[in-house]
PLY file of the C-alpha trace (Angstrom):
ply
format ascii 1.0
element vertex 335
property float x
property float y
property float z
element edge 334
property int vertex1
property int vertex2
end_header
16.26 33.95 2.02
17.88 33.05 -1.14
16.51 32.29 -4.61
17.96 29.16 -5.19
16.44 27.77 -2.13
13.03 28.83 -2.30
10.43 27.00 -3.94
6.69 28.15 -4.92
3.45 27.02 -6.25
0.22 28.04 -7.22
-2.99 25.92 -7.62
-5.37 27.34 -9.91
-8.50 25.40 -8.59
-12.17 26.23 -9.85
-12.96 26.92 -5.55
-9.83 28.35 -4.52
-6.41 29.83 -5.48
-3.69 28.92 -3.31
-0.03 29.96 -3.11
2.32 27.95 -1.25
5.95 29.01 -0.60
9.12 26.71 1.03
12.49 26.62 1.43
14.52 24.06 0.50
17.03 23.35 3.21
20.37 21.19 2.22
21.79 18.68 5.06
25.64 18.76 3.90
26.55 16.03 6.17
23.69 13.73 4.55
22.67 15.35 1.94
19.57 15.03 2.87
16.91 17.97 1.85
13.92 19.27 3.97
11.58 21.27 2.95
9.82 24.03 5.20
6.67 25.92 4.31
7.13 29.72 5.07
4.05 31.15 3.81
0.75 29.80 2.20
-2.46 31.59 1.58
-5.48 30.77 -0.26
-8.66 32.90 -1.78
-11.91 32.14 -3.27
-11.60 31.54 -6.86
-12.67 34.19 -9.71
-12.53 33.61 -13.01
-11.80 30.31 -13.24
-14.36 27.24 -14.07
-13.72 23.81 -14.50
-9.97 24.69 -14.25
-9.89 27.02 -16.85
-9.55 30.47 -17.36
-13.47 32.31 -18.36
-12.30 35.76 -16.91
-8.74 36.60 -17.24
-9.06 40.01 -15.51
-10.95 37.96 -12.32
-8.39 35.68 -12.18
-5.92 37.99 -12.10
-7.11 39.40 -9.50
-7.71 36.53 -7.52
-4.01 35.13 -8.03
-2.38 38.56 -6.91
-4.68 38.37 -3.61
-3.56 34.78 -2.90
0.36 35.51 -4.00
0.25 38.66 -2.58
-0.95 37.39 0.84
1.66 34.45 0.78
4.64 36.58 -0.23
3.47 38.62 3.26
3.69 35.46 5.23
6.90 34.61 3.67
8.56 37.53 3.73
9.49 36.75 0.35
8.97 38.06 -3.61
7.79 35.60 -5.61
9.60 35.78 -9.41
9.07 31.81 -10.33
6.02 29.23 -9.53
5.02 25.67 -10.52
1.52 25.88 -11.52
-1.03 23.24 -11.07
-3.07 22.47 -13.97
-6.75 20.25 -14.05
-10.19 20.79 -15.94
-11.82 18.50 -18.59
-9.65 19.52 -21.02
-6.73 17.34 -19.69
-6.70 13.81 -21.58
-3.45 11.16 -21.51
-2.21 8.10 -23.48
0.17 5.45 -23.26
3.09 5.74 -25.54
6.16 3.82 -26.97
9.66 4.97 -27.59
12.72 2.95 -28.94
15.84 4.05 -30.40
19.62 1.99 -30.84
22.01 2.94 -28.46
24.30 5.77 -29.62
27.47 4.77 -27.87
30.31 2.88 -29.41
30.81 0.86 -26.56
26.82 -0.01 -26.13
26.71 1.63 -22.35
23.37 3.40 -22.12
23.58 7.66 -21.12
21.74 9.87 -20.05
21.70 10.84 -23.86
20.15 7.68 -24.98
17.49 8.23 -22.34
16.77 11.88 -23.26
16.31 10.03 -26.90
13.87 7.41 -26.64
11.58 9.46 -24.36
11.80 12.21 -27.18
10.55 9.02 -29.21
7.77 8.13 -27.25
6.73 12.20 -27.16
6.62 11.95 -31.18
3.12 10.85 -31.10
-0.13 12.75 -33.36
-1.92 15.32 -31.34
-3.91 17.90 -32.72
-2.71 21.06 -33.00
-5.10 22.59 -30.25
-3.21 20.31 -27.70
0.12 20.21 -26.06
2.08 17.64 -24.15
2.89 18.54 -20.10
3.86 15.58 -19.01
6.28 12.62 -20.40
6.04 10.18 -17.41
8.49 7.10 -18.14
7.16 3.84 -16.66
9.79 1.09 -17.58
12.57 0.53 -20.25
13.53 -2.25 -21.98
16.78 -3.02 -22.97
17.26 -5.66 -25.96
14.04 -7.03 -25.47
14.63 -7.34 -21.43
11.45 -5.13 -19.63
11.00 -3.96 -16.08
14.37 -2.02 -15.77
13.37 0.97 -14.30
17.16 2.86 -14.60
18.85 1.55 -17.33
21.64 4.33 -17.38
25.02 2.50 -17.45
23.62 -0.91 -18.56
25.08 -2.29 -21.76
22.65 -3.04 -25.04
21.92 -2.15 -28.36
18.54 -1.61 -28.50
16.37 0.70 -25.91
12.69 1.07 -25.68
10.50 2.82 -22.63
6.80 2.22 -22.25
5.60 6.60 -21.42
2.52 7.96 -19.92
1.44 11.29 -21.66
-0.57 14.17 -20.19
-1.78 16.34 -22.25
-3.62 19.49 -22.12
-5.65 22.24 -24.30
-3.08 24.97 -25.74
-5.61 27.74 -25.33
-6.33 26.53 -21.91
-2.08 26.53 -21.24
-2.33 29.78 -22.40
-4.27 31.55 -20.54
-3.15 30.18 -17.20
0.43 31.50 -18.66
-0.80 34.70 -19.57
-2.68 35.21 -16.00
0.27 34.10 -13.92
2.35 36.15 -16.26
0.56 39.57 -15.64
0.75 39.02 -11.65
4.59 39.21 -12.46
5.72 35.47 -11.93
7.05 33.51 -14.57
5.69 29.98 -15.11
8.43 27.50 -13.97
6.75 24.15 -14.74
3.23 22.97 -15.26
1.72 20.08 -12.98
-1.17 17.92 -13.46
-3.16 18.70 -10.18
-4.15 15.08 -10.39
-0.34 13.92 -10.20
0.48 16.50 -7.79
-1.74 15.41 -5.10
-0.74 11.81 -5.72
2.79 12.52 -4.86
1.66 14.29 -1.58
-0.55 11.16 -0.46
0.10 8.05 -1.83
2.94 5.81 -0.29
5.30 3.95 -2.58
3.87 1.07 -1.46
0.53 1.52 -2.93
1.79 2.79 -6.15
3.59 -0.38 -6.63
0.48 -2.51 -6.05
-1.69 -0.82 -8.08
-4.06 2.04 -6.44
-6.45 4.82 -7.46
-6.10 8.49 -6.59
-9.44 10.38 -6.52
-8.98 14.22 -6.10
-12.62 15.82 -5.96
-11.90 19.34 -6.58
-14.20 22.52 -7.25
-15.03 21.99 -10.76
-13.58 18.49 -11.52
-12.37 15.54 -10.14
-9.13 14.08 -10.80
-8.14 10.61 -11.82
-4.53 9.07 -11.45
-3.74 5.73 -11.56
-0.54 4.21 -10.55
0.72 0.54 -11.70
4.34 -1.19 -10.36
5.24 1.89 -9.01
4.31 3.90 -12.24
1.45 6.58 -13.47
-0.17 4.65 -16.33
-3.67 6.41 -16.51
-5.04 9.95 -15.41
-7.76 11.56 -16.25
-10.65 14.29 -15.65
-14.33 14.03 -14.61
-16.23 16.96 -15.64
-17.82 17.19 -11.78
-16.84 18.01 -8.09
-17.56 19.53 -4.93
-19.24 22.51 -6.38
-21.95 20.61 -8.05
-22.47 19.38 -4.58
-23.13 23.11 -3.31
-25.54 23.84 -6.19
-27.57 20.89 -5.23
-28.05 21.81 -1.78
-28.49 25.67 -2.87
-31.30 24.83 -5.28
-32.85 21.92 -2.18
-32.75 24.61 0.50
-33.35 27.86 -1.93
-30.37 29.31 -0.13
-27.30 31.33 -1.54
-24.06 29.55 -2.64
-22.42 30.99 -0.46
-25.00 29.08 2.59
-25.06 26.24 0.70
-20.96 26.02 0.84
-21.04 26.59 4.78
-23.83 23.92 5.18
-21.84 21.56 3.16
-18.69 22.19 5.11
-21.13 21.84 8.83
-22.30 18.44 7.60
-18.86 17.91 6.93
-17.53 17.69 10.52
-18.39 15.24 13.41
-19.29 17.09 16.56
-17.87 15.88 19.71
-20.21 15.03 22.26
-20.23 13.73 25.85
-21.49 10.11 26.93
-24.93 12.31 27.80
-25.47 14.22 25.16
-27.32 12.92 21.90
-26.37 14.26 18.56
-28.78 16.74 17.04
-30.29 15.75 13.61
-31.44 18.77 12.31
-29.66 22.11 11.33
-31.55 25.82 10.94
-30.64 27.10 7.43
-30.71 30.85 9.22
-27.23 29.67 10.93
-25.55 29.64 7.71
-26.75 33.03 6.56
-30.51 32.09 5.15
-33.10 34.29 4.69
-35.67 32.55 7.15
-35.38 30.04 9.63
-35.95 26.39 8.59
-34.92 23.54 10.53
-34.11 20.53 8.23
-32.63 17.23 8.73
-29.27 16.46 8.61
-30.05 12.82 7.49
-32.37 14.22 4.55
-29.39 16.48 2.99
-26.84 13.86 3.06
-29.23 10.86 1.55
-31.39 12.93 -0.34
-28.93 15.49 -2.15
-25.20 14.82 -1.06
-24.77 11.48 -1.66
-26.82 10.90 -4.81
-24.08 13.40 -6.46
-21.25 11.69 -4.71
-22.44 8.36 -6.15
-22.61 10.04 -9.42
-18.77 11.35 -9.44
-17.72 7.77 -8.10
-19.69 5.89 -10.45
-18.41 7.86 -13.53
-14.60 7.17 -12.17
-15.66 3.31 -11.78
-16.81 3.41 -15.37
-13.75 5.82 -16.68
-11.72 3.21 -15.26
-13.65 0.22 -16.78
-13.45 2.02 -19.86
-8.91 2.25 -19.99
-9.46 -1.89 -18.81
-7.24 -1.22 -15.62
-10.24 -1.31 -12.84
-9.08 -5.42 -11.86
-5.09 -3.78 -11.95
-5.58 -2.16 -8.66
-5.41 -4.29 -5.26
-4.99 -1.19 -2.96
-7.74 0.46 -3.87
-8.91 3.89 -4.04
-7.64 7.03 -1.96
-9.73 9.96 -2.23
-8.99 13.44 -1.52
0 1
1 2
2 3
3 4
4 5
5 6
6 7
7 8
8 9
9 10
10 11
11 12
12 13
13 14
14 15
15 16
16 17
17 18
18 19
19 20
20 21
21 22
22 23
23 24
24 25
25 26
26 27
27 28
28 29
29 30
30 31
31 32
32 33
33 34
34 35
35 36
36 37
37 38
38 39
39 40
40 41
41 42
42 43
43 44
44 45
45 46
46 47
47 48
48 49
49 50
50 51
51 52
52 53
53 54
54 55
55 56
56 57
57 58
58 59
59 60
60 61
61 62
62 63
63 64
64 65
65 66
66 67
67 68
68 69
69 70
70 71
71 72
72 73
73 74
74 75
75 76
76 77
77 78
78 79
79 80
80 81
81 82
82 83
83 84
84 85
85 86
86 87
87 88
88 89
89 90
90 91
91 92
92 93
93 94
94 95
95 96
96 97
97 98
98 99
99 100
100 101
101 102
102 103
103 104
104 105
105 106
106 107
107 108
108 109
109 110
110 111
111 112
112 113
113 114
114 115
115 116
116 117
117 118
118 119
119 120
120 121
121 122
122 123
123 124
124 125
125 126
126 127
127 128
128 129
129 130
130 131
131 132
132 133
133 134
134 135
135 136
136 137
137 138
138 139
139 140
140 141
141 142
142 143
143 144
144 145
145 146
146 147
147 148
148 149
149 150
150 151
151 152
152 153
153 154
154 155
155 156
156 157
157 158
158 159
159 160
160 161
161 162
162 163
163 164
164 165
165 166
166 167
167 168
168 169
169 170
170 171
171 172
172 173
173 174
174 175
175 176
176 177
177 178
178 179
179 180
180 181
181 182
182 183
183 184
184 185
185 186
186 187
187 188
188 189
189 190
190 191
191 192
192 193
193 194
194 195
195 196
196 197
197 198
198 199
199 200
200 201
201 202
202 203
203 204
204 205
205 206
206 207
207 208
208 209
209 210
210 211
211 212
212 213
213 214
214 215
215 216
216 217
217 218
218 219
219 220
220 221
221 222
222 223
223 224
224 225
225 226
226 227
227 228
228 229
229 230
230 231
231 232
232 233
233 234
234 235
235 236
236 237
237 238
238 239
239 240
240 241
241 242
242 243
243 244
244 245
245 246
246 247
247 248
248 249
249 250
250 251
251 252
252 253
253 254
254 255
255 256
256 257
257 258
258 259
259 260
260 261
261 262
262 263
263 264
264 265
265 266
266 267
267 268
268 269
269 270
270 271
271 272
272 273
273 274
274 275
275 276
276 277
277 278
278 279
279 280
280 281
281 282
282 283
283 284
284 285
285 286
286 287
287 288
288 289
289 290
290 291
291 292
292 293
293 294
294 295
295 296
296 297
297 298
298 299
299 300
300 301
301 302
302 303
303 304
304 305
305 306
306 307
307 308
308 309
309 310
310 311
311 312
312 313
313 314
314 315
315 316
316 317
317 318
318 319
319 320
320 321
321 322
322 323
323 324
324 325
325 326
326 327
327 328
328 329
329 330
330 331
331 332
332 333
333 334
């Protein structure tokens, strides 16, 4: 495989570190691109907590395991990769930029687009933070708003509304250092909520107004799309690992056993017409030291549901605080 036809991504989550390698093929007649997954590997995460590196040595070992397994499947050695970034250190804000058109004939060029985006990016942030995304929402040309692509239009004043996503500089440096020690160069940092939204949301959902809630291991990413553009994003400091911990405490079992129980409860058994669903599980089946039968309903209603209610309540309060809860008629998509 040629280098310019291969793309790769590494998702450094709190629960799993996943590496994916894909080959991009171009149809020369239609100029359409297709993507073929040629390598993927996911390993249990170590050294990462709530999206941040807490032990570089352990994190490097985890990334090495994930990358090498994906490389073996693909038959290709990675040199560059996109890195998914998430965690409670992620913040966002909307920003406005304005510039005068530089061309004498008043035709807007790509250079003008870059200048107005740079103007929107020039916001006051603490030295401990850095911008990882500047996402244009809409442009305004001479007072006429709602413009998606102003290149080639005529005007004297260009404005842009953008959505900025920023991250903790130390957290970013630790992630880059971890990946670099594996021998992989960072192509670009991508907010995990944005990546998930691009994977699962339809254009119609984005246009009408939609919220993506991506429940990760240590945190939950929130991405809100209004009129086709990312309008708000945030991170909730609770995730699926909290559910696992609750089960471990409630059942007095190990984290490993609790994770297996959680996954088992999430699966619906296929039963024949004459079979009845069994409402209990034996925790010894999942690696517990002693045999104990527990009602599935009790676990779901008494342990899992309260934690999920907490997550979704925090998401609702977050959206209400941002004053966008009434701008999402397409509802919520959960991953």
